[in-house]
MARRO-101158 format. One record per residue: residue number from 1; x, y, z of N, C-alpha, C in turn. Coordinates in steps of 0.05 Angstrom, whole numbers. Layout:
! MARRO-101158
+-----+--------+--------+--------+--------+--------+--------+--------+--------+--------+
:   n :    n.x :    n.y :    n.z :   ca.x :   ca.y :   ca.z :    c.x :    c.y :    c.z :
+-----+--------+--------+--------+--------+--------+--------+--------+--------+--------+
: NUM :      X :      Y :      Z :      X :      Y :      Z :      X :      Y :      Z :
...
+-----+--------+--------+--------+--------+--------+--------+--------+--------+--------+
//
This chain:
! MARRO-101158
+-----+--------+--------+--------+--------+--------+--------+--------+--------+--------+
:   n :    n.x :    n.y :    n.z :   ca.x :   ca.y :   ca.z :    c.x :    c.y :    c.z :
+-----+--------+--------+--------+--------+--------+--------+--------+--------+--------+
:   1 :    188 :   -968 :   -376 :    168 :   -944 :   -361 :    140 :   -957 :   -376 :
:   2 :    126 :   -969 :   -354 :     95 :   -983 :   -365 :     86 :   -961 :   -382 :
:   3 :     64 :   -963 :   -407 :     58 :   -949 :   -433 :     38 :   -931 :   -412 :
:   4 :     31 :   -933 :   -391 :      8 :   -913 :   -382 :     10 :   -915 :   -351 :
:   5 :      4 :   -909 :   -344 :     30 :   -893 :   -321 :      7 :   -873 :   -309 :
:   6 :    -17 :   -884 :   -277 :    -21 :   -857 :   -267 :      0 :   -866 :   -227 :
:   7 :      3 :   -830 :   -230 :     37 :   -841 :   -213 :     23 :   -826 :   -192 :
:   8 :     13 :   -835 :   -164 :     10 :   -823 :   -146 :     36 :   -826 :   -123 :
:   9 :     58 :   -798 :   -122 :     73 :   -796 :   -105 :     67 :   -806 :    -75 :
:  10 :     46 :   -806 :    -70 :     41 :   -810 :    -35 :     47 :   -831 :    -39 :
:  11 :     42 :   -853 :    -55 :     41 :   -874 :    -51 :     66 :   -895 :    -37 :
:  12 :     63 :   -926 :    -23 :     87 :   -928 :    -27 :     92 :   -947 :    -47 :
:  13 :     86 :   -964 :    -74 :     86 :   -966 :    -89 :     88 :   -955 :   -117 :
:  14 :    107 :   -940 :   -130 :    106 :   -935 :   -145 :    102 :   -960 :   -174 :
:  15 :     79 :   -932 :   -197 :     95 :   -962 :   -213 :    128 :   -974 :   -228 :
:  16 :    124 :   -980 :   -237 :    144 :   -986 :   -258 :    164 :   -974 :   -279 :
:  17 :    184 :   -975 :   -276 :    201 :   -943 :   -288 :    204 :   -930 :   -275 :
:  18 :    209 :   -928 :   -250 :    210 :   -906 :   -233 :    210 :   -902 :   -208 :
:  19 :    228 :   -904 :   -196 :    256 :   -902 :   -168 :    261 :   -885 :   -168 :
:  20 :    250 :   -884 :   -143 :    253 :   -860 :   -127 :    278 :   -860 :   -107 :
:  21 :    294 :   -841 :   -120 :    321 :   -842 :    -91 :    313 :   -831 :    -63 :
:  22 :    311 :   -806 :    -55 :    306 :   -795 :    -40 :    269 :   -779 :    -40 :
:  23 :    264 :   -782 :    -20 :    231 :   -766 :    -19 :    227 :   -759 :     10 :
:  24 :    206 :   -746 :      7 :    196 :   -735 :     36 :    158 :   -739 :     25 :
:  25 :    150 :   -736 :     43 :    117 :   -749 :     40 :    104 :   -727 :     67 :
:  26 :     99 :   -715 :     70 :     78 :   -694 :     78 :     53 :   -692 :     70 :
:  27 :     34 :   -683 :    102 :      8 :   -689 :     91 :     -5 :   -658 :     61 :
:  28 :     -7 :   -663 :     52 :     -6 :   -642 :     25 :     10 :   -650 :      2 :
:  29 :     27 :   -652 :      1 :     58 :   -657 :    -14 :     78 :   -675 :    -18 :
:  30 :     96 :   -677 :    -34 :    120 :   -695 :    -29 :    146 :   -693 :    -57 :
:  31 :    169 :   -678 :    -35 :    182 :   -664 :    -41 :    203 :   -688 :    -54 :
:  32 :    216 :   -695 :    -76 :    237 :   -726 :    -72 :    250 :   -716 :    -99 :
:  33 :    289 :   -744 :   -102 :    289 :   -748 :   -132 :    295 :   -772 :   -141 :
:  34 :    283 :   -772 :   -174 :    276 :   -799 :   -171 :    282 :   -805 :   -195 :
:  35 :    288 :   -831 :   -206 :    310 :   -840 :   -238 :    279 :   -856 :   -239 :
:  36 :    281 :   -831 :   -273 :    257 :   -858 :   -308 :    278 :   -859 :   -320 :
:  37 :    266 :   -890 :   -324 :    273 :   -905 :   -350 :    253 :   -891 :   -364 :
:  38 :    279 :   -898 :   -391 :    259 :   -904 :   -426 :    246 :   -901 :   -426 :
:  39 :    236 :   -883 :   -442 :    194 :   -874 :   -439 :    187 :   -875 :   -472 :
:  40 :    182 :   -894 :   -493 :    162 :   -894 :   -515 :    139 :   -890 :   -511 :
:  41 :    133 :   -860 :   -523 :    100 :   -857 :   -520 :     78 :   -877 :   -490 :
:  42 :     95 :   -876 :   -473 :     74 :   -877 :   -457 :     56 :   -848 :   -440 :
:  43 :     36 :   -857 :   -429 :     18 :   -839 :   -424 :     13 :   -837 :   -402 :
:  44 :     33 :   -807 :   -387 :     27 :   -808 :   -358 :     16 :   -791 :   -345 :
:  45 :     11 :   -792 :   -317 :    -14 :   -763 :   -300 :    -12 :   -775 :   -277 :
:  46 :    -16 :   -759 :   -260 :    -25 :   -747 :   -228 :    -31 :   -739 :   -214 :
:  47 :    -54 :   -753 :   -203 :    -65 :   -743 :   -183 :    -62 :   -716 :   -172 :
:  48 :    -45 :   -706 :   -170 :    -23 :   -687 :   -154 :    -16 :   -665 :   -182 :
:  49 :     -3 :   -641 :   -176 :     10 :   -631 :   -199 :     33 :   -634 :   -189 :
:  50 :     43 :   -635 :   -220 :     75 :   -634 :   -213 :     94 :   -624 :   -231 :
:  51 :    113 :   -612 :   -218 :    142 :   -590 :   -215 :    170 :   -607 :   -218 :
:  52 :    171 :   -625 :   -248 :    197 :   -633 :   -256 :    226 :   -611 :   -278 :
:  53 :    238 :   -627 :   -249 :    261 :   -605 :   -250 :    288 :   -615 :   -262 :
:  54 :    301 :   -624 :   -282 :    318 :   -651 :   -292 :    347 :   -633 :   -283 :
:  55 :    354 :   -662 :   -270 :    387 :   -664 :   -265 :    414 :   -668 :   -283 :
:  56 :    397 :   -673 :   -306 :    423 :   -697 :   -318 :    439 :   -685 :   -339 :
:  57 :    444 :   -696 :   -358 :    451 :   -691 :   -391 :    427 :   -682 :   -398 :
:  58 :    423 :   -669 :   -423 :    397 :   -649 :   -442 :    397 :   -693 :   -459 :
:  59 :    366 :   -673 :   -461 :    365 :   -699 :   -483 :    338 :   -694 :   -499 :
:  60 :    330 :   -709 :   -513 :    313 :   -688 :   -530 :    276 :   -720 :   -522 :
:  61 :    276 :   -689 :   -515 :    229 :   -699 :   -500 :    215 :   -698 :   -517 :
:  62 :    199 :   -716 :   -528 :    172 :   -719 :   -552 :    150 :   -713 :   -521 :
:  63 :    136 :   -681 :   -519 :    111 :   -683 :   -505 :     87 :   -676 :   -519 :
:  64 :     66 :   -686 :   -513 :     38 :   -679 :   -523 :     23 :   -689 :   -503 :
:  65 :     10 :   -668 :   -489 :    -18 :   -659 :   -475 :    -32 :   -674 :   -489 :
:  66 :    -56 :   -703 :   -485 :    -73 :   -705 :   -497 :    -92 :   -687 :   -511 :
:  67 :    -98 :   -678 :   -489 :   -121 :   -641 :   -499 :   -107 :   -630 :   -522 :
:  68 :    -84 :   -635 :   -521 :    -64 :   -610 :   -542 :    -66 :   -618 :   -571 :
:  69 :    -72 :   -600 :   -600 :    -74 :   -621 :   -625 :    -48 :   -635 :   -627 :
:  70 :    -28 :   -623 :   -621 :      6 :   -633 :   -644 :     22 :   -623 :   -618 :
:  71 :     41 :   -646 :   -620 :     56 :   -660 :   -600 :     90 :   -632 :   -606 :
:  72 :     97 :   -634 :   -586 :    126 :   -623 :   -581 :    157 :   -632 :   -579 :
:  73 :    172 :   -631 :   -597 :    196 :   -642 :   -596 :    219 :   -617 :   -575 :
:  74 :    222 :   -620 :   -552 :    233 :   -606 :   -538 :    257 :   -613 :   -524 :
:  75 :    285 :   -602 :   -530 :    316 :   -601 :   -517 :    309 :   -588 :   -487 :
:  76 :    311 :   -633 :   -472 :    301 :   -610 :   -446 :    341 :   -605 :   -430 :
:  77 :    343 :   -582 :   -421 :    370 :   -584 :   -411 :    375 :   -569 :   -382 :
:  78 :    391 :   -578 :   -362 :    388 :   -584 :   -334 :    391 :   -565 :   -339 :
:  79 :    369 :   -566 :   -302 :    353 :   -548 :   -295 :    324 :   -531 :   -295 :
:  80 :    309 :   -535 :   -319 :    298 :   -539 :   -332 :    276 :   -563 :   -314 :
:  81 :    245 :   -532 :   -315 :    224 :   -539 :   -307 :    201 :   -553 :   -321 :
:  82 :    195 :   -565 :   -309 :    165 :   -576 :   -329 :    134 :   -575 :   -316 :
:  83 :    110 :   -571 :   -310 :     96 :   -568 :   -302 :     74 :   -593 :   -313 :
:  84 :     57 :   -596 :   -301 :     35 :   -614 :   -314 :     12 :   -611 :   -291 :
:  85 :     -2 :   -597 :   -280 :    -39 :   -601 :   -268 :    -37 :   -626 :   -265 :
:  86 :    -56 :   -628 :   -245 :    -62 :   -661 :   -243 :    -77 :   -666 :   -251 :
:  87 :    -90 :   -693 :   -257 :   -109 :   -711 :   -270 :   -100 :   -713 :   -299 :
:  88 :    -82 :   -678 :   -308 :    -78 :   -679 :   -339 :    -47 :   -701 :   -353 :
:  89 :    -67 :   -709 :   -382 :    -47 :   -739 :   -384 :    -35 :   -732 :   -415 :
:  90 :     -8 :   -728 :   -398 :     18 :   -728 :   -418 :     31 :   -748 :   -434 :
:  91 :     26 :   -750 :   -458 :     51 :   -767 :   -478 :     71 :   -770 :   -479 :
:  92 :     86 :   -774 :   -472 :    120 :   -774 :   -470 :    134 :   -802 :   -482 :
:  93 :    154 :   -783 :   -494 :    173 :   -802 :   -503 :    213 :   -786 :   -493 :
:  94 :    224 :   -806 :   -482 :    247 :   -800 :   -485 :    277 :   -818 :   -487 :
:  95 :    285 :   -819 :   -492 :    310 :   -852 :   -491 :    329 :   -842 :   -464 :
:  96 :    335 :   -860 :   -457 :    363 :   -870 :   -425 :    346 :   -863 :   -406 :
:  97 :    370 :   -869 :   -375 :    348 :   -861 :   -357 :    350 :   -832 :   -340 :
:  98 :    331 :   -821 :   -332 :    341 :   -796 :   -326 :    335 :   -783 :   -300 :
:  99 :    349 :   -768 :   -290 :    354 :   -758 :   -258 :    333 :   -732 :   -261 :
: 100 :    312 :   -726 :   -241 :    311 :   -717 :   -237 :    294 :   -714 :   -209 :
: 101 :    288 :   -681 :   -207 :    277 :   -677 :   -171 :    239 :   -653 :   -175 :
: 102 :    230 :   -676 :   -170 :    205 :   -675 :   -171 :    182 :   -666 :   -149 :
: 103 :    164 :   -646 :   -144 :    151 :   -636 :   -127 :    123 :   -647 :   -139 :
: 104 :    113 :   -654 :   -113 :     87 :   -668 :   -120 :     63 :   -645 :   -109 :
: 105 :     39 :   -626 :   -112 :     30 :   -623 :   -100 :     -1 :   -638 :    -89 :
: 106 :    -18 :   -633 :    -64 :    -40 :   -646 :    -70 :    -66 :   -625 :    -75 :
: 107 :    -87 :   -627 :    -86 :   -112 :   -611 :    -92 :   -117 :   -604 :    -73 :
: 108 :   -120 :   -624 :    -53 :   -126 :   -600 :    -16 :   -112 :   -579 :    -13 :
: 109 :    -95 :   -588 :    -20 :    -62 :   -569 :      2 :    -65 :   -540 :    -33 :
: 110 :    -67 :   -543 :    -54 :    -77 :   -518 :    -69 :    -92 :   -503 :    -63 :
: 111 :   -120 :   -522 :    -53 :   -143 :   -509 :    -51 :   -145 :   -502 :    -15 :
: 112 :   -125 :   -512 :     -6 :   -130 :   -505 :     28 :   -117 :   -468 :     23 :
: 113 :   -136 :   -466 :     44 :   -140 :   -420 :     51 :   -114 :   -433 :     60 :
: 114 :    -88 :   -442 :     63 :    -65 :   -420 :     64 :    -58 :   -411 :     41 :
: 115 :    -60 :   -424 :     18 :    -58 :   -419 :    -13 :    -81 :   -397 :    -33 :
: 116 :   -107 :   -419 :    -25 :   -120 :   -399 :    -52 :   -129 :   -404 :    -84 :
: 117 :   -116 :   -429 :    -71 :   -134 :   -446 :   -103 :   -148 :   -455 :   -105 :
: 118 :   -164 :   -452 :   -129 :   -192 :   -478 :   -134 :   -187 :   -500 :   -160 :
: 119 :   -212 :   -507 :   -146 :   -207 :   -520 :   -165 :   -217 :   -512 :   -204 :
: 120 :   -224 :   -492 :   -208 :   -236 :   -479 :   -231 :   -209 :   -474 :   -238 :
: 121 :   -191 :   -455 :   -231 :   -178 :   -451 :   -235 :   -139 :   -475 :   -241 :
: 122 :   -137 :   -487 :   -224 :   -130 :   -521 :   -232 :   -147 :   -535 :   -263 :
: 123 :   -164 :   -532 :   -270 :   -172 :   -542 :   -289 :   -166 :   -528 :   -313 :
: 124 :   -157 :   -505 :   -319 :   -152 :   -491 :   -329 :   -128 :   -479 :   -343 :
: 125 :   -108 :   -479 :   -317 :    -78 :   -494 :   -328 :    -65 :   -501 :   -339 :
: 126 :    -39 :   -499 :   -347 :    -34 :   -506 :   -380 :    -14 :   -530 :   -367 :
: 127 :    -14 :   -551 :   -391 :     16 :   -570 :   -379 :     37 :   -549 :   -386 :
: 128 :     59 :   -551 :   -386 :     74 :   -521 :   -390 :    114 :   -539 :   -396 :
: 129 :    124 :   -538 :   -418 :    156 :   -546 :   -414 :    165 :   -513 :   -397 :
: 130 :    187 :   -526 :   -394 :    206 :   -501 :   -387 :    191 :   -483 :   -371 :
: 131 :    188 :   -477 :   -347 :    185 :   -457 :   -338 :    207 :   -439 :   -340 :
: 132 :    203 :   -410 :   -341 :    235 :   -388 :   -337 :    214 :   -366 :   -325 :
: 133 :    229 :   -373 :   -313 :    216 :   -361 :   -273 :    241 :   -356 :   -246 :
: 134 :    247 :   -344 :   -242 :    276 :   -344 :   -222 :    254 :   -354 :   -205 :
: 135 :    234 :   -335 :   -198 :    212 :   -341 :   -161 :    226 :   -373 :   -161 :
: 136 :    202 :   -387 :   -176 :    202 :   -424 :   -175 :    232 :   -424 :   -172 :
: 137 :    252 :   -424 :   -190 :    269 :   -440 :   -194 :    281 :   -430 :   -171 :
: 138 :    285 :   -402 :   -147 :    299 :   -392 :   -131 :    284 :   -425 :   -104 :
: 139 :    240 :   -419 :   -103 :    235 :   -448 :    -81 :    245 :   -467 :    -93 :
: 140 :    252 :   -476 :   -110 :    267 :   -512 :   -116 :    282 :   -504 :   -101 :
: 141 :    309 :   -489 :   -106 :    331 :   -505 :    -88 :    322 :   -505 :    -66 :
: 142 :    306 :   -488 :    -55 :    296 :   -479 :    -22 :    293 :   -513 :    -11 :
: 143 :    284 :   -524 :    -30 :    268 :   -540 :    -24 :    284 :   -570 :    -24 :
: 144 :    302 :   -560 :    -51 :    323 :   -586 :    -52 :    345 :   -586 :    -23 :
: 145 :    343 :   -558 :    -29 :    368 :   -567 :      1 :    356 :   -578 :     36 :
: 146 :    318 :   -561 :     23 :    316 :   -580 :     42 :    309 :   -613 :     50 :
: 147 :    301 :   -620 :     30 :    307 :   -644 :     18 :    332 :   -661 :     41 :
: 148 :    354 :   -653 :     22 :    383 :   -664 :     40 :    387 :   -661 :     60 :
: 149 :    377 :   -631 :     78 :    393 :   -620 :     97 :    361 :   -630 :    125 :
: 150 :    336 :   -655 :    116 :    334 :   -652 :    128 :    304 :   -637 :    144 :
: 151 :    301 :   -605 :    126 :    295 :   -589 :    134 :    265 :   -590 :    153 :
: 152 :    250 :   -589 :    180 :    229 :   -599 :    189 :    209 :   -577 :    165 :
: 153 :    179 :   -596 :    177 :    156 :   -588 :    158 :    161 :   -570 :    151 :
: 154 :    159 :   -544 :    185 :    135 :   -529 :    180 :    159 :   -504 :    154 :
: 155 :    183 :   -516 :    151 :    199 :   -492 :    120 :    193 :   -506 :    101 :
: 156 :    195 :   -532 :     93 :    185 :   -546 :     70 :    154 :   -541 :     72 :
: 157 :    135 :   -531 :     81 :    108 :   -528 :     81 :    108 :   -490 :     68 :
: 158 :    116 :   -483 :     94 :    115 :   -458 :     78 :    135 :   -450 :     50 :
: 159 :    151 :   -450 :     43 :    159 :   -466 :     19 :    138 :   -475 :     -6 :
: 160 :    135 :   -485 :      4 :    100 :   -502 :    -22 :     73 :   -475 :    -26 :
: 161 :     76 :   -474 :     -9 :     69 :   -454 :     -3 :     71 :   -425 :    -26 :
: 162 :     81 :   -420 :    -16 :    103 :   -398 :    -31 :    107 :   -412 :    -64 :
: 163 :    100 :   -441 :    -65 :    112 :   -438 :    -97 :     87 :   -440 :   -114 :
: 164 :     63 :   -451 :    -91 :     42 :   -441 :   -103 :     20 :   -430 :   -111 :
: 165 :     32 :   -404 :   -100 :     25 :   -375 :    -95 :     39 :   -370 :   -124 :
: 166 :     59 :   -370 :   -131 :     71 :   -373 :   -156 :     71 :   -389 :   -182 :
: 167 :     55 :   -400 :   -166 :     55 :   -406 :   -198 :     21 :   -406 :   -207 :
: 168 :     -6 :   -394 :   -180 :    -23 :   -378 :   -189 :    -19 :   -347 :   -191 :
: 169 :      1 :   -343 :   -202 :      8 :   -314 :   -205 :      9 :   -314 :   -229 :
: 170 :     26 :   -335 :   -245 :     35 :   -338 :   -262 :      7 :   -356 :   -279 :
: 171 :      5 :   -375 :   -274 :    -13 :   -394 :   -289 :    -35 :   -391 :   -289 :
: 172 :    -56 :   -382 :   -255 :    -79 :   -392 :   -258 :    -95 :   -371 :   -245 :
: 173 :    -92 :   -348 :   -268 :   -109 :   -317 :   -263 :   -113 :   -313 :   -239 :
: 174 :    -93 :   -309 :   -214 :   -103 :   -311 :   -185 :   -101 :   -268 :   -178 :
: 175 :   -129 :   -264 :   -171 :   -125 :   -246 :   -173 :   -110 :   -216 :   -152 :
: 176 :    -88 :   -204 :   -169 :    -82 :   -185 :   -145 :    -97 :   -173 :   -123 :
: 177 :    -86 :   -160 :   -118 :    -94 :   -139 :    -92 :   -112 :   -121 :   -107 :
: 178 :   -131 :   -111 :   -100 :   -150 :    -89 :   -110 :   -120 :    -52 :   -107 :
: 179 :   -140 :    -47 :   -137 :   -123 :    -27 :   -133 :   -132 :      8 :   -111 :
: 180 :   -119 :      5 :   -103 :   -133 :     34 :    -82 :   -120 :     66 :    -86 :
: 181 :   -140 :     78 :    -94 :   -144 :    107 :    -97 :   -145 :    121 :    -75 :
: 182 :   -130 :    153 :    -84 :   -134 :    171 :    -63 :   -128 :    160 :    -30 :
: 183 :   -133 :    159 :     -3 :   -123 :    160 :     18 :   -102 :    191 :     31 :
: 184 :    -96 :    181 :     52 :    -82 :    196 :     60 :    -37 :    207 :     50 :
: 185 :    -43 :    226 :     36 :    -13 :    232 :     33 :     12 :    211 :     55 :
: 186 :     39 :    208 :     51 :     52 :    206 :     64 :     63 :    225 :     96 :
: 187 :     59 :    239 :    102 :     62 :    262 :    119 :     30 :    271 :    129 :
: 188 :     12 :    268 :    118 :    -16 :    267 :    133 :    -14 :    248 :    149 :
: 189 :    -12 :    219 :    140 :    -13 :    204 :    153 :     12 :    198 :    172 :
: 190 :     34 :    209 :    173 :     50 :    217 :    195 :     35 :    240 :    217 :
: 191 :     29 :    256 :    207 :      5 :    276 :    225 :     -6 :    266 :    237 :
: 192 :    -30 :    242 :    229 :    -47 :    237 :    250 :    -42 :    206 :    266 :
: 193 :    -28 :    200 :    256 :     -8 :    169 :    268 :      9 :    185 :    295 :
: 194 :      7 :    207 :    301 :     32 :    222 :    315 :     -1 :    242 :    332 :
: 195 :    -26 :    245 :    325 :    -30 :    256 :    348 :    -53 :    224 :    349 :
: 196 :    -57 :    222 :    351 :    -76 :    184 :    350 :    -55 :    181 :    382 :
: 197 :    -24 :    170 :    373 :     -6 :    169 :    396 :     -1 :    185 :    417 :
: 198 :     -9 :    212 :    405 :     -5 :    232 :    438 :    -35 :    226 :    452 :
: 199 :    -57 :    234 :    439 :    -78 :    228 :    453 :    -92 :    189 :    459 :
: 200 :    -81 :    181 :    453 :    -89 :    156 :    465 :    -88 :    153 :    499 :
: 201 :   -109 :    138 :    516 :   -107 :    146 :    543 :    -81 :    117 :    542 :
: 202 :    -70 :    124 :    560 :    -37 :    108 :    580 :    -52 :     94 :    582 :
+-----+--------+--------+--------+--------+--------+--------+--------+--------+--------+
//
């Protein structure tokens, strides 16, 4: 693995040390399986937000986002999920070749009207080791199955939109729907709807 790599997963040519086994590239995102060569204190980043899920045997990872003070030693277990925001540089080390599943999401996709993200949210989103979230794990399983079965672009895009929505809920301080107080009770709603239905012109 090169000591400095800025990895554009949309590119036809990936940096040395990253082998694409099978990937699908669409406008706004890439999903794929990759092999990563052994790495010693490499500084890696990407223009895309990347989610990485480990497929192989456990290994030790040294993880140090350059905007944080200290490095972390972390034991990576199968199916763990890690997040790197776009253009965030992480200094990493690991031994041996590692098999991973990666979802790379373009900034333009995240900030589209379908997803509702903003550049400000991405700027404050932290790099994250070992995301413990069942919904993210479930969406990644859908995407992996879609990759293997050559699922339609529409289905993959919808899954990626749901993935972005969940990431924004967890890490991006995306506001939830406003609380609504008052209003009609259930029985009154039924009576009003019945009245409207009975008096609408046919």
